[in-house]
N, C-alpha and C positions, 0 to 999 in steps of 0.2 A: 504494500500500500504506500504509494509515493507521498500521500498527504499525511502520513503518520508523524506526530510530533514527539520529540524526545521527552521521556519521563511520563508519558501518558499510557494508561492501560487500555487495551482494545479487546473486544470480544468478537469472534468471527464464527459463523456456521459454514461448514463446507458441504457443498453439494457433490455427491458421488454418483456418477452415471455408470450403471452396470452394463455388462455386455448384453443383457436381456432387454435393455432399453429403459428399465425402471431407474428411478432416482431415489436415493436416500440421503438423509442429512446427518452430519456428524457435528457434535459440538454442544455447547459453545467451546471454542478453543480460546484461551486467554493468552494474550501476548502483551508484554510491556516493552516499549521501545526505549532502550537504554542508551541510544546514540547521544552524541554531544548536541546540546542545544545550539542554535545559531546566535544567541545573545544571552547575557546574564539574566537569570530568571529565578524568582522565588518558587519554591514548592509549597508545601503546607507549613503552617505554624500550629503546633499542637502541644498542649491544649491552648485554645485562645477563645475566651479569656482564661487566664491562669492565676494560680495563687502562689506557687513557690518557684516553678521553673517552666520555661517554654523552650521547645525545640523548633528551630527555624531551618527548613531545608532549602538548599540553594543548588542551582545547576550552573556550572561554569563552562563556557564554550572553549576556553583556552587556559593554559597556565598563566600565572602572573602574580601580582601583589594584590591581595584582597584586604579591604578594610571593611569591618562591620562594626557600626557604632549605634548606640541607643541615645535618643534625644527625648527630653520631656516636652510638654505642650508649649513651653516658652521658647523652645529651640535650643536649650542648653544641652551640651553633650553630657550624659550622666554615666555611660559605660562604654568600654571598648571591648568587643567580643572576639575580634580577630584583627590582626594587623601584621601581615607577612605573606611570604610565598605560599602558593597553593597550586595543586595540579588541576587540570581540567576534569570535569565530571560532576558527579553528585556528591554533595557534602552537607553536613549539618553543623550548626552552631547552637549552643545552649546558653540561655541567660537565666541566672538564678535570682533575679530581682535585686541584685547588689550593684551599687555604684562602683566606679573605678577605685574609690577609696575603701570599699568593703562594707559600706553602710547599706542596710535594707531600705529600699525605696518604698514610698507610700503608694497605695492603690491609685490608679489613674490610667490615662491613655498615653502610650509611648510610641515613638516612631523609630523603626529600625531601618538604618540606611546601609546598603552594601555598595561598595565601589570597587570595580575591577578596571584598571586603566581609566579611560574616559567614560565608561558606562556607570551610571548610578541608578539604583532601584530602591524603592522605599516600601515599607509595609507597616501597618499599624498593629499593635498588640495591646491588649487591655489587661492590666494587673488588678485583680480584685482582692477583697479582704479574705 
């Protein structure tokens, strides 16, 4: 399937044409395309909302220096989750609701920003009581 996107799960049913001329169907057959994405992309964030820790999945199209930072609603950076070299492919970063100084942050809405080269993507996560 040329339209399949990386990191997406697909289900197919196969039609089998028998010598007798009858047709039967097999499946569903589940396929997950693990190819590299064409651009930096978020996968899931779970759980979201979260109370203690959130896992953020990322798909990287190429190796490089990845920066993942957390910002509060005022735009202040409160945590740095990754800042360094990384390979292409599927990755996950975890945030334990702590600031860069180690303080537990209060409930609220936070913005997680990932940067790989000139590409920047953002995602909202909600920390609850």
